C-alpha positions as CSV (number, residue, x, y, z in Angstrom):
1,M,-37.6,1.4,-8.1
2,K,-36.2,1.0,-4.7
3,A,-35.2,4.1,-2.8
4,D,-31.6,4.8,-1.9
5,T,-30.1,2.2,-4.3
6,H,-27.8,4.6,-6.3
7,P,-24.6,6.2,-4.6
8,D,-24.6,9.9,-4.3
9,Y,-23.2,11.8,-7.4
10,H,-21.8,15.0,-6.5
11,E,-19.0,17.6,-7.6
12,I,-15.4,17.0,-6.4
13,T,-12.0,18.8,-7.4
14,I,-9.5,16.7,-9.0
15,V,-5.6,17.8,-8.4
16,Q,-3.0,16.7,-11.0
17,T,0.6,15.9,-10.3
18,D,1.6,19.4,-11.7
19,G,-1.0,21.3,-9.3
20,T,-3.6,22.0,-11.9
21,E,-7.2,21.5,-10.8
22,F,-10.5,20.8,-12.4
23,K,-14.0,20.0,-11.0
24,T,-16.0,16.8,-12.2
25,R,-18.7,14.9,-11.1
26,S,-18.1,11.6,-9.1
27,T,-19.3,9.2,-6.4
28,Y,-15.7,9.7,-4.7
29,G,-16.0,11.1,-1.1
30,K,-18.4,13.7,-0.1
31,P,-19.5,17.0,-2.1
32,G,-16.5,19.2,-2.2
33,D,-13.8,16.6,-1.4
34,V,-10.3,17.0,-3.3
35,M,-9.0,13.8,-5.0
36,K,-5.2,14.3,-5.4
37,L,-3.7,12.1,-8.3
38,D,-0.3,10.1,-8.0
39,V,-0.6,9.2,-11.5
40,D,-2.2,11.0,-14.4
41,P,-1.4,11.9,-18.3
42,L,1.4,14.5,-17.2
43,S,3.4,11.8,-15.3
44,H,2.7,8.3,-16.6
45,P,5.0,6.7,-19.1
46,A,2.1,5.4,-21.2
47,W,1.3,9.0,-22.1
48,Q,5.0,10.3,-22.1
49,G,6.7,8.3,-24.6
50,G,6.2,4.7,-22.8
51,T,7.5,2.7,-25.8
52,G,11.1,4.4,-25.4
53,Q,11.3,3.8,-22.0
54,V,10.3,0.1,-22.5
55,I,13.0,-0.4,-25.2
56,E,15.5,1.4,-22.7
57,K,14.7,-1.2,-20.2
58,G,15.7,-4.0,-22.4
59,Q,12.2,-5.5,-22.8
60,L,12.3,-5.5,-26.5
61,D,15.6,-7.4,-26.5
62,K,14.4,-9.9,-23.9
63,F,11.1,-10.5,-26.0
64,Q,13.2,-11.1,-29.2
65,S,15.7,-13.3,-27.5
66,R,12.9,-15.5,-26.3
67,Y,10.5,-15.4,-29.1
68,G,12.8,-14.2,-32.2
69,S,12.5,-17.4,-33.9
70,F,9.0,-16.7,-34.8
71,T,9.7,-13.4,-36.5
72,A,11.2,-12.9,-40.0
73,S,14.6,-11.9,-38.6
74,G,14.7,-14.9,-36.1
75,S,14.1,-17.4,-39.2
76,K,17.1,-15.7,-41.1
77,K,19.1,-16.4,-38.3
78,K,18.2,-19.9,-38.1
79,E,18.8,-20.7,-41.9
80,E,22.2,-19.0,-41.2
81,K,22.9,-21.6,-38.6
82,D,21.9,-24.5,-40.8
83,A,24.1,-23.5,-43.6
């Protein structure tokens, strides 16, 4: 095996958005470096009720208006128009 083909794997400190810290091993930076996260499970909507936020922004309504005819409720509306 060739020498020096793998990156250095060392311990760093991760700082989450609420200030909590933990140590992990990574190839990021140099040994002892600190990585401050802008997005983590404490702040990202995917981990904090993301579905509700998508509905609040109207994305679900937009999808249903575009593709509603492919759903069961969309086909009922089509039948009502035909009658």
